[in-house]
TIKOLFI-440783 format. One line per field, with one value per residue (C-alpha): residue number from 0; x, y, z. Coordinates in steps of 0.5 Angstrom, whole numbers. Each point is the difference from the previous one (the first is absolute). Example, Ala and Ser with C-alpha at 12.3 -4.5 7.8 and 13.67 -1.06 7.14 Angstrom:
residues 2
i = c(0, 1)
px = c(25, 2)
py = c(-9, 7)
pz = c(16, -2)
end
This chain:
residues 477
i = c(0, 1, 2, 3, 4, 5, 6, 7, 8, 9, 10, 11, 12, 13, 14, 15, 16, 17, 18, 19, 20, 21, 22, 23, 24, 25, 26, 27, 28, 29, 30, 31, 32, 33, 34, 35, 36, 37, 38, 39, 40, 41, 42, 43, 44, 45, 46, 47, 48, 49, 50, 51, 52, 53, 54, 55, 56, 57, 58, 59, 60, 61, 62, 63, 64, 65, 66, 67, 68, 69, 70, 71, 72, 73, 74, 75, 76, 77, 78, 79, 80, 81, 82, 83, 84, 85, 86, 87, 88, 89, 90, 91, 92, 93, 94, 95, 96, 97, 98, 99, 100, 101, 102, 103, 104, 105, 106, 107, 108, 109, 110, 111, 112, 113, 114, 115, 116, 117, 118, 119, 120, 121, 122, 123, 124, 125, 126, 127, 128, 129, 130, 131, 132, 133, 134, 135, 136, 137, 138, 139, 140, 141, 142, 143, 144, 145, 146, 147, 148, 149, 150, 151, 152, 153, 154, 155, 156, 157, 158, 159, 160, 161, 162, 163, 164, 165, 166, 167, 168, 169, 170, 171, 172, 173, 174, 175, 176, 177, 178, 179, 180, 181, 182, 183, 184, 185, 186, 187, 188, 189, 190, 191, 192, 193, 194, 195, 196, 197, 198, 199, 200, 201, 202, 203, 204, 205, 206, 207, 208, 209, 210, 211, 212, 213, 214, 215, 216, 217, 218, 219, 220, 221, 222, 223, 224, 225, 226, 227, 228, 229, 230, 231, 232, 233, 234, 235, 236, 237, 238, 239, 240, 241, 242, 243, 244, 245, 246, 247, 248, 249, 250, 251, 252, 253, 254, 255, 256, 257, 258, 259, 260, 261, 262, 263, 264, 265, 266, 267, 268, 269, 270, 271, 272, 273, 274, 275, 276, 277, 278, 279, 280, 281, 282, 283, 284, 285, 286, 287, 288, 289, 290, 291, 292, 293, 294, 295, 296, 297, 298, 299, 300, 301, 302, 303, 304, 305, 306, 307, 308, 309, 310, 311, 312, 313, 314, 315, 316, 317, 318, 319, 320, 321, 322, 323, 324, 325, 326, 327, 328, 329, 330, 331, 332, 333, 334, 335, 336, 337, 338, 339, 340, 341, 342, 343, 344, 345, 346, 347, 348, 349, 350, 351, 352, 353, 354, 355, 356, 357, 358, 359, 360, 361, 362, 363, 364, 365, 366, 367, 368, 369, 370, 371, 372, 373, 374, 375, 376, 377, 378, 379, 380, 381, 382, 383, 384, 385, 386, 387, 388, 389, 390, 391, 392, 393, 394, 395, 396, 397, 398, 399, 400, 401, 402, 403, 404, 405, 406, 407, 408, 409, 410, 411, 412, 413, 414, 415, 416, 417, 418, 419, 420, 421, 422, 423, 424, 425, 426, 427, 428, 429, 430, 431, 432, 433, 434, 435, 436, 437, 438, 439, 440, 441, 442, 443, 444, 445, 446, 447, 448, 449, 450, 451, 452, 453, 454, 455, 456, 457, 458, 459, 460, 461, 462, 463, 464, 465, 466, 467, 468, 469, 470, 471, 472, 473, 474, 475, 476)
px = c(163, -3, -1, 0, -8, -1, 2, 3, -6, 5, 3, 7, 3, -2, 4, 5, 7, 4, -3, -2, 2, -4, 2, -6, 0, -5, -3, -1, -2, -7, -3, -3, 6, 4, -5, 0, 8, 0, -6, 4, 6, 4, 4, 3, -1, 6, 0, 5, 2, 4, -7, -6, -1, -1, -7, -1, 3, -4, -6, 3, 3, -6, -4, 4, 0, -8, 0, 5, -5, -6, 3, 3, 7, 6, 3, 7, 1, 7, 3, 4, 5, 3, 7, 5, -3, 4, -4, 0, -3, -5, 1, -5, 0, 4, 8, 3, 7, 5, 6, 6, -3, 1, -5, 0, -4, -1, -5, -6, 3, -4, 1, -3, 5, 6, -1, 2, -5, -3, 0, -4, 6, 7, 4, 6, 4, -1, 2, 7, 3, -1, -6, -6, -7, -6, -6, -7, -1, 6, -1, 5, 7, 6, 7, 1, 6, 1, -3, 1, -4, -6, 0, 0, 3, -2, 2, -6, 1, -7, -5, -7, -4, -1, -6, -1, -1, 3, 4, 8, 4, 7, 3, 7, -1, 0, -5, 4, -6, -4, -6, -5, -2, -4, -6, 1, 1, -7, -3, 3, -2, -7, -1, 3, -7, -4, -2, 6, 2, 6, 5, 3, 7, 2, 7, 3, 8, 2, -3, 2, -6, -5, 4, -1, -7, -2, 3, -4, -7, 2, 1, -6, -4, -2, -1, 1, 4, 5, 0, 7, -1, 6, 1, 7, 6, 3, -6, 2, 7, -2, -7, 2, 1, -6, -5, 2, -1, -7, -7, -1, 3, -3, 3, -1, 2, -2, 6, 4, 0, 3, 5, 3, 0, -8, 2, 3, -7, -3, 6, 0, -7, 1, 6, -4, -6, 5, 3, -7, -1, 6, 0, -8, -1, -6, 1, -4, 1, -2, -1, -3, -3, -6, 2, -4, -7, 1, -3, -3, -4, 4, 8, 5, 3, 6, -3, -4, 7, 3, -5, 0, 8, -1, -5, 5, 6, -3, -2, -4, -4, -1, -1, -4, 1, -2, -5, -4, 2, -1, -3, -6, -1, 2, -5, 1, 8, -1, -5, 5, 6, -4, -2, 7, 3, -6, 1, 8, 0, -5, 3, 6, 5, 6, 3, 6, 5, 5, 6, -1, 7, -2, 1, -7, -3, -6, -5, 2, 1, -7, -3, 4, -3, -7, 0, 3, -6, -5, 2, 1, -7, -3, -3, -5, 3, 6, -3, 5, 0, 4, 1, 5, -1, 7, -2, -4, 6, 4, -6, -1, 7, 0, -6, -5, -5, -5, -4, 3, -5, 3, -3, 2, -3, 4, -4, 6, 4, -6, 0, 7, 0, -5, 6, 3, 0, -6, -2, -7, -1, -5, 0, -2, 2, 6, -3, 3, -6, 0, 2, -5, -6, 2, 0, -7, -2, 3, -4, -6, 1, 1, 8, 2, -4, -2, 6, 5, 7, 3, 7, 1, 6, 0, 3, -1, -1, -4, 1, 8, 4, 5, -3, -3, 2, -6, -3, -6, -4, -8, -5, -6, -7)
py = c(211, -3, 5, -2, 2, -4, 3, -4, -1, 2, 7, 1, 0, -8, -1, -6, 2, -6, -4, -7, -5, -6, -6, -3, -8, -6, 3, 7, -1, 2, 7, 0, -2, 5, 6, -2, 0, 7, 3, -2, 3, -3, 5, -5, -7, -4, -5, -6, -2, -6, -3, 0, 1, 6, -2, 1, 7, 2, -1, 3, 7, 3, -3, 4, 6, 0, -1, 6, 4, -2, 2, 6, -2, 0, -7, -2, -7, -3, -6, -4, -4, -7, 2, -6, -3, -6, -6, -8, -3, -6, -6, -5, -1, 3, 0, -1, 3, 0, 4, -2, -3, 2, 2, 1, 5, 2, 4, -4, -7, -6, -2, -7, -2, 3, 2, 7, 5, 5, 7, 5, 5, -2, 3, -5, 6, 5, -3, -2, -5, 3, 4, -2, -3, 0, -4, -1, 8, 0, -6, -5, 3, -2, 2, -1, -5, 0, 1, -5, -1, 4, -4, 4, -4, 2, -2, 0, 4, -2, -6, 2, -2, 3, 1, 1, 7, 3, 6, 1, 6, 1, 6, 0, -1, 6, -1, 5, 4, -6, 1, 1, -7, -2, 0, 7, 2, -3, 3, 7, 0, -2, 5, 6, -1, 0, 5, -1, 6, -4, -6, -3, -3, -6, -1, 6, 1, 6, 7, -3, -5, 6, 3, -6, -1, 8, -1, -6, 4, 6, -4, -3, 6, -1, 6, -5, 2, -5, -3, -3, -6, -1, -7, -1, 1, 4, 4, 2, 2, 4, 3, 7, 0, -4, 4, 6, -4, -3, 3, -3, -6, -6, -3, -7, -3, -8, -1, 6, -4, -6, 4, 4, -1, 0, 5, 5, 1, 5, 4, -1, 2, 7, 1, -1, 5, 5, 0, 0, 6, 3, -1, 1, -7, -4, -6, -6, -5, -7, -7, -4, 7, -4, -7, -3, 3, -5, -5, 4, 6, 4, 2, -2, 6, 0, 1, 6, 3, -2, 4, 6, 0, 1, 6, 3, 0, 3, -6, 2, -6, -7, -6, -6, -6, -7, 3, 3, -5, -7, 2, -1, 7, 4, 6, 0, 0, 7, 2, -2, 3, 7, 0, -1, 6, 5, -2, 1, 7, 3, -2, 4, -4, 3, 3, -3, 4, -2, 4, 3, 3, 1, 7, 4, 1, 5, -6, -2, 7, 1, -6, 2, 7, -3, -5, 5, 5, -6, -2, 8, 1, -7, -1, -5, -2, 1, 0, -1, 0, -5, -2, -5, -2, 3, 6, -5, -5, 6, 2, -7, -2, 6, -4, 5, -1, 4, -4, 1, 1, -1, 3, -3, 0, -7, -6, -5, 5, 0, -7, 0, 5, -5, -3, 6, 2, 4, 2, 0, 1, 3, 1, 7, 3, 5, 7, 6, -1, -8, 0, 5, -3, -7, 3, 3, -7, -3, 5, -2, -7, 2, -3, 7, 5, 8, 3, -5, 3, -4, 2, -1, -1, 0, 3, 6, -4, -6, -7, 2, -5, 3, 7, 0, 7, 3, -1, 3, 0, -1, 0, -4, 5)
pz = c(203, 6, 6, 7, 1, 7, 6, 6, 6, 5, 2, -2, 7, 0, -6, 1, -2, -1, -6, -1, -5, -1, -4, -5, 1, 0, 6, -2, -8, 0, -1, 6, 4, -4, 1, 8, 0, -3, 4, 6, -1, -6, -4, -5, -3, -1, -5, 1, -7, 4, -1, -4, -8, -4, -2, 8, 0, -7, 5, 6, -2, -3, 6, 5, -5, 0, 8, 1, -5, 4, 7, -3, 3, -4, 1, -2, -4, 1, -4, 4, -4, 2, -2, 1, 6, 1, 2, 0, -6, 0, 4, 3, 8, 5, 0, 7, 1, 6, 2, -4, -6, -7, -5, -8, -3, -7, -5, -2, 3, 0, 7, 0, -6, 3, 7, -2, 3, -5, 0, -4, -1, -3, 6, -3, -4, 6, 7, 2, 5, 7, -1, 4, -2, 4, -2, 2, 1, 5, 4, -3, 0, -5, -3, -7, 0, -8, -7, -5, -7, 2, 7, 6, 6, 7, 7, 5, 7, 3, 1, -4, -6, -7, -4, -7, -2, 6, 0, 0, 2, -2, 4, -2, -8, -5, -5, -4, -2, -4, 5, -6, -2, -7, 4, 3, -7, -2, 6, -1, -8, 2, 6, -5, -4, 7, 5, 5, 4, 3, -2, 6, -1, 4, 2, -1, 1, -3, -3, -7, 1, 1, -6, -5, 2, -1, -7, -2, 3, -4, -6, 0, 2, 7, 5, 6, 5, 3, 7, 2, 5, 5, 2, -1, 3, -6, 0, 7, -2, -5, 3, -1, -7, -1, 4, -5, -6, 2, 0, 6, 5, 3, 6, -1, 6, -1, -5, 3, 7, -3, -5, 6, 8, 2, 6, -5, -4, 5, 0, -8, 0, 4, -5, -6, 2, 2, -7, -3, 4, -2, -7, -1, -1, 3, 4, 1, 6, -2, 2, 6, 3, 2, -2, 6, -4, -5, 4, 6, 1, 5, -1, 5, 4, -3, -7, 3, 2, -6, -4, 5, 0, -8, 1, 5, -4, -6, -5, -6, 0, 4, -5, 1, -4, 2, 5, -6, -5, 3, 7, 3, 2, -5, 1, 8, -1, -4, 6, 5, -4, 0, 7, 2, -5, 2, 8, -1, -4, 5, 6, -3, 4, -3, -7, -3, -4, -4, -2, -7, -2, -8, -3, 1, -7, -1, 0, 7, 3, -3, 4, 6, 0, -1, 6, 4, -2, 1, 7, 3, -3, 2, -7, -1, -6, -5, -8, -5, -7, -4, -7, 1, 7, 2, 4, 4, 1, 3, 5, 2, 2, 5, 3, 2, 5, -4, -5, -7, -6, -7, -6, -7, -7, -1, 2, 0, 5, 5, 0, 1, 6, 3, 4, 2, 7, 2, -7, -2, -8, -4, -7, -3, -7, 0, 2, 4, 5, 0, 8, 1, -3, 3, 7, -1, -3, 7, 4, -4, 2, 7, 0, 1, 4, 0, 4, -2, -2, -5, -3, -8, -4, -8, -6, -4, -6, 1, -2, -1, 3, 5, 0, 7, 3, 4, 7, 2, 6, 0, 5, -2, 0)
end
């Protein structure tokens, strides 16, 4: 068992509550940059399986674990599946298009010979006449006029250009659950044999998509949890069931803004975060959070406001994509994001509450009582023992301003809790005195101080899932 034997160098009151996910890419794919990103505040590393090779992952995954252990900081590794990402295929040059023009698209077509634009995913059996098809990541709008012999005919609605491999969106099309592609299946099988904490499923449409992936992971013996990426209109329509079935939710705002109305995205984002709190499902706000820092060392004011808003409304995580994968300033982007998080949480602007109409359970009642006690006693920390992490999710969903320290005997659970709001995880063996021993150690390391008051929650039978039933108050001596 790997224990967490390195204490933070900052007092517990200075912990950031909203977590940061950084995407690994050419700009950050080195031991030095990965270590700096984790040191500066990255709590999870996203591996985008739309790019890169399994050989590269064979090197990256052990490297992340080695750095995590060196720094004494649990870090979640996220495998982000490509999914049925609709893109144009390969062709030379630029294709100019005009409003009123008709175009033909076909899976793996030869543009030079046929004049038919190639696409990377066969949509001909899915689309119908009258449905919208957006090209070049939404810049070119068209309507499907007919489908015949595998060729999709569209009517262009605005002037512009088309370039190879640019994204397509089908906001009106039902993919009928076939979202796990052959490439995804290969990547899932690969990831099941590696040290992966989360698998992010792209283009989710219904809760059944999550169920299908969960069965695949279980059959492969994987212990990874599932992140549902919300980027389709169908997912928005089925969002409550998806939140209940998933282990975490990623609000992928790039494709979501094309698939739905752009003005709906902020409202959808708040709704999803609210449902995440209701069902104890961590939420991730992603895409273009600090997009300008891909090329410049400073963010725009709008981007700073965007990150702060995600913090205020209660997101568990904010995510960096191109900023850390391909940008010129990957470490600086994390520093900026952390500064915004800390300033926002310390300013105590407001507390957002969402309606919770679920029937109370013993676990939620214990969490409510725990937080009430911690608040009234002005506790410096809440220390919770948890084997599966369920107790932590219940407490964190109530968004305590008191720092939450998780004690777990499971290294994987500690890593998975890295993306949960306000939680700092430590790995310790199951023991009736696990919380007491940890708080003593934190005092020795000057994370806690003599006279600090902590509230602990544990079970009579350490290491047993679902047995949390005891609350204690302790003054550090």
